[in-house]
C-alpha positions as CSV (number, residue, x, y, z in Angstrom):
1,L,14.4,2.0,-18.1
2,S,12.5,3.0,-21.3
3,T,13.0,6.3,-22.9
4,V,9.4,7.4,-21.9
5,A,10.2,6.6,-18.3
6,A,13.3,8.5,-18.4
7,T,11.8,11.7,-20.0
8,G,8.5,11.7,-18.3
9,P,4.9,11.0,-19.5
10,E,4.3,10.2,-23.1
11,I,3.3,13.2,-25.2
12,R,0.8,12.6,-27.7
13,T,0.4,14.7,-30.8
14,Q,-2.4,14.9,-33.2
15,S,-2.3,16.0,-36.7
16,V,-4.6,19.0,-36.9
17,S,-5.6,20.1,-40.4
18,V,-5.9,23.8,-40.6
19,I,-8.7,24.9,-42.9
20,Q,-8.0,28.4,-44.3
21,E,-11.2,30.5,-44.4
22,T,-11.4,32.1,-47.8
23,P,-11.7,35.9,-47.4
24,V,-15.1,37.1,-48.4
25,D,-15.3,40.2,-50.7
26,A,-17.9,42.5,-49.1
27,T,-18.1,44.3,-52.4
28,K,-19.6,41.3,-54.0
29,Q,-21.8,39.9,-51.2
30,R,-23.3,41.0,-48.0
31,V,-21.3,39.9,-45.0
32,H,-21.2,40.3,-41.2
33,A,-20.1,43.8,-40.3
34,A,-17.3,42.3,-38.1
35,K,-15.6,41.3,-41.4
36,I,-15.5,44.9,-42.7
37,T,-13.5,48.0,-42.0
38,A,-13.5,51.5,-43.7
39,S,-12.6,51.3,-47.3
40,D,-10.0,53.7,-48.9
41,A,-12.8,55.1,-51.0
42,F,-14.8,56.0,-47.8
43,K,-11.7,57.5,-46.2
44,Q,-11.2,59.7,-49.2
45,A,-14.8,60.8,-49.2
46,L,-14.6,61.5,-45.4
47,I,-11.6,63.6,-46.0
48,E,-13.5,65.6,-48.7
49,E,-16.5,66.1,-46.3
50,E,-14.6,66.9,-43.2
51,G,-11.4,68.5,-44.6
52,V,-8.1,68.3,-42.8
53,R,-7.4,71.0,-40.2
54,Q,-4.4,71.2,-38.1
55,T,-5.7,74.1,-36.1
56,V,-8.5,73.5,-33.5
57,Y,-11.7,75.3,-34.8
58,R,-15.4,75.4,-33.9
59,D,-17.6,73.2,-36.1
60,V,-21.1,74.3,-37.4
61,A,-22.6,73.2,-34.0
62,G,-19.9,75.1,-32.1
63,Y,-17.9,72.2,-30.8
64,P,-14.0,72.4,-30.8
65,T,-12.8,70.2,-33.7
66,V,-9.5,69.4,-35.3
67,G,-8.1,67.1,-37.9
68,V,-10.6,65.1,-40.0
69,G,-13.7,66.1,-37.9
70,H,-12.2,64.9,-34.6
71,L,-14.3,66.3,-31.8
72,V,-11.8,67.7,-29.2
73,R,-12.3,66.0,-25.8
74,P,-10.9,67.2,-22.5
75,H,-8.3,64.5,-22.4
76,D,-6.9,65.8,-25.7
77,G,-5.6,68.9,-23.9
78,L,-6.4,71.2,-26.9
79,S,-8.2,74.5,-27.1
80,V,-9.5,76.6,-30.1
81,G,-6.6,78.0,-31.9
82,D,-4.1,75.2,-30.9
83,R,-2.2,73.4,-33.6
84,V,-1.5,69.8,-34.0
85,S,1.0,67.9,-36.2
86,Y,-0.1,65.9,-39.2
87,D,0.8,62.7,-37.4
88,Q,-1.6,63.7,-34.6
89,V,-4.3,64.3,-37.3
90,L,-3.7,60.8,-38.6
91,D,-3.8,59.3,-35.0
92,F,-7.1,61.0,-34.2
93,L,-8.5,59.7,-37.6
94,E,-7.6,56.1,-36.9
95,Q,-8.8,56.2,-33.3
96,D,-12.1,57.9,-34.4
97,L,-12.6,55.4,-37.3
98,A,-12.1,52.4,-35.0
99,I,-14.6,53.8,-32.5
100,A,-17.2,54.5,-35.4
101,E,-16.6,51.1,-36.9
102,E,-17.5,49.4,-33.6
103,G,-20.6,51.7,-33.4
104,V,-21.7,50.5,-36.8
105,R,-21.1,46.9,-35.8
106,R,-23.4,47.4,-32.7
107,L,-25.9,49.2,-34.7
108,V,-26.4,46.6,-37.4
109,G,-25.9,43.6,-35.2
110,D,-26.2,40.4,-37.3
111,L,-27.6,42.1,-40.4
112,P,-25.3,41.3,-43.4
113,I,-24.2,44.3,-45.4
114,Y,-22.1,45.3,-48.3
115,Q,-18.8,47.3,-48.0
116,H,-20.5,50.4,-49.4
117,E,-23.5,50.0,-47.0
118,F,-21.0,49.7,-44.1
119,D,-19.2,52.8,-45.3
120,A,-22.4,54.8,-45.5
121,L,-23.4,53.8,-42.0
122,L,-19.9,54.5,-41.0
123,D,-20.1,58.0,-42.2
124,L,-23.4,58.5,-40.4
125,V,-21.9,57.3,-37.0
126,Y,-18.7,59.2,-37.5
127,N,-20.7,62.4,-38.4
128,V,-23.5,62.4,-35.8
129,G,-22.1,60.0,-33.2
130,E,-23.3,56.6,-32.0
131,G,-25.7,58.1,-29.5
132,N,-27.7,59.8,-32.1
133,V,-28.4,56.5,-34.0
134,S,-29.5,54.8,-30.9
135,E,-33.1,53.2,-30.8
136,N,-34.3,56.2,-28.7
137,K,-33.0,58.9,-31.1
138,S,-33.4,57.0,-34.4
139,P,-36.2,54.5,-33.9
140,R,-37.1,54.2,-37.7
141,L,-33.5,53.4,-38.6
142,N,-33.2,50.8,-35.9
143,A,-36.5,49.3,-37.0
144,A,-35.4,49.1,-40.6
145,I,-32.1,47.4,-39.5
146,D,-34.1,45.0,-37.3
147,A,-36.5,44.2,-40.3
148,G,-33.5,43.9,-42.8
149,D,-35.2,46.6,-44.9
150,Y,-32.3,48.0,-46.8
151,E,-34.4,50.5,-48.7
152,T,-35.8,52.0,-45.6
153,I,-32.3,52.1,-44.0
154,A,-31.1,54.2,-47.0
155,D,-34.1,56.6,-46.4
156,E,-33.0,57.0,-42.8
157,L,-29.5,58.2,-43.6
158,H,-30.5,61.9,-43.8
159,Y,-29.2,64.0,-41.0
160,T,-29.3,67.6,-42.1
161,T,-29.3,69.8,-39.0
162,A,-26.5,71.0,-36.6
163,A,-27.4,72.8,-33.4
164,G,-31.1,72.8,-34.4
165,K,-30.5,74.5,-37.9
166,K,-30.5,73.1,-41.3
167,A,-27.1,73.0,-42.8
168,R,-26.6,72.9,-46.7
169,G,-23.3,71.0,-46.2
170,L,-25.1,68.4,-44.3
171,E,-27.7,68.1,-46.9
172,F,-25.1,67.4,-49.5
173,R,-23.4,65.0,-47.1
174,S,-26.7,63.2,-46.5
175,E,-27.2,62.9,-50.3
176,R,-23.7,61.4,-50.7
177,R,-24.3,59.0,-47.8
178,A,-27.5,57.8,-49.4
179,A,-25.8,57.3,-52.8
180,M,-23.0,55.5,-51.1
181,F,-25.4,53.1,-49.5
182,E,-27.9,52.5,-52.3
183,Q,-25.5,52.7,-55.4
184,A,-22.0,52.3,-54.0
185,S,-21.2,55.8,-55.4
186,Y,-18.8,57.8,-53.3
187,E,-19.0,60.9,-55.6
188,D,-19.5,64.4,-54.1
189,P,-23.0,65.7,-55.1
190,R,-21.7,69.2,-55.0
191,E,-19.7,68.5,-58.2
192,Q,-22.9,67.6,-60.0
193,A,-25.0,70.6,-58.6
């Protein structure tokens, strides 16, 4: 008997060369949104905009909110006045960012974007919700994305009302979001006012 017969069928192995894909720097060139996540600069700007609250409060639109702008949902089991731990704040933030990042990816589709453009769109989706940037609610934004018109996308990042009323804080946030998209500037415009 041969060794092959004694051990079973012959096993063939192939040498497979593994090609390592060089990471793409989204700060230097536009890439598919699937390759981008929230930058640290964005997270800092988001915390500056939303604040960090461990006690559930009502936001400017009257919705129960906690953490870094986390909209309290029934499954959270929280009511206005309840306190959460700092770890829970971080958990809510990571969950909310992951949801918003996926929302940006669905919004832009195959349009290549820079890191700062992704961050600006992420701020928009995080702030107003994916439903409010849908084709029905934001047709000009979606048309600009479909056309690859980055200048018009920047023009469509202004959302300044909450509960039907203009809010100065949202005006500043919209200015910051547009500067983030157009100039990669994460600075707070309130500091320059």
